[in-house]
C-alpha positions in Angstrom: 121.7 105.2 78.7 123.5 104.9 82.2 125.1 101.8 83.1 123.1 99.4 85.3 125.7 99.5 88.2 125.3 103.3 88.3 121.4 103.0 88.6 121.8 100.1 91.3 124.4 102.4 93.1 121.9 105.4 93.3 119.1 103.0 94.4 121.3 101.5 97.0 122.2 105.3 98.3 118.7 106.1 98.5 117.8 103.0 100.4 120.9 103.3 102.8 120.0 107.0 103.6 116.4 106.1 104.3 117.5 103.5 106.7 119.9 105.9 108.5 117.3 108.6 108.8 114.2 106.2 109.3 111.9 107.5 112.0 108.5 106.1 111.1 106.9 103.9 108.5 105.8 106.9 106.5 109.5 107.8 105.6 109.5 104.8 103.1 107.5 107.0 100.8 110.1 109.7 100.4 112.5 106.9 99.6 110.0 105.3 96.9 109.7 108.8 95.5 113.4 109.3 95.0 113.7 105.8 93.5 110.9 106.5 91.1 112.4 109.8 89.9 115.8 108.1 89.5 114.2 105.3 87.4 112.3 107.8 85.2 115.4 109.7 84.2 117.2 106.4 83.0 114.4 105.1 80.9 114.9 105.2 77.2 111.1 104.7 76.2 109.1 107.7 76.7 106.0 105.7 77.9 108.0 103.9 80.5 109.7 107.2 81.7 106.2 108.7 82.1 104.9 105.9 84.2 107.9 106.0 86.6 107.7 109.9 86.6 104.0 109.8 87.6 104.8 107.6 90.6 107.3 110.3 92.0 104.7 113.0 93.0 102.1 110.2 93.7 104.5 108.8 96.6 105.1 112.6 97.7 101.3 113.1 98.0 101.0 110.1 100.2 104.1 111.3 102.4 102.7 114.8 102.7 99.2 113.5 103.8 100.7 111.5 106.4 103.2 114.1 107.6 100.5 116.9 107.4 102.8 119.0 105.1 99.9 120.8 103.5 101.9 123.3 101.4 103.9 120.5 99.8 100.7 118.5 99.3 99.4 121.4 97.2 102.5 121.7 95.3 103.0 117.9 94.6 99.3 117.7 93.7 99.7 120.6 91.1 102.8 118.7 89.8 100.9 115.5 89.6 97.9 116.9 87.8 100.0 118.9 85.3 102.2 115.9 84.5 99.1 113.9 83.8 97.5 116.7 81.7 101.0 116.8 79.7 100.9 113.0 79.2 97.3 112.9 78.0 97.9 115.8 75.6 101.1 114.7 74.2 100.4 111.0 74.3 102.5 108.1 75.7 105.1 107.8 72.8 106.2 111.6 72.8 108.8 112.9 75.3 107.3 115.6 77.6 110.0 118.1 76.7 
């Protein structure tokens, strides 16, 4: 399990980069997606990891809609649906791998 300081460091870097490259309010969704992915990786309980992991493509879907990135929208929709299918098939207590 990574140290709490490492997790906070990654989140701080995501937020800092988001502030530096901020162009519109929509940009917050890409930062939220990165943070959700980082949080999903460091979780020890499978059900918590899966909840955080589902947030990642969800935030990307919102970002893709607002930025009219239709190819990415299709890709993130497929990832989101396949992740949900895997979670429902495996249950919440088993790892996805």
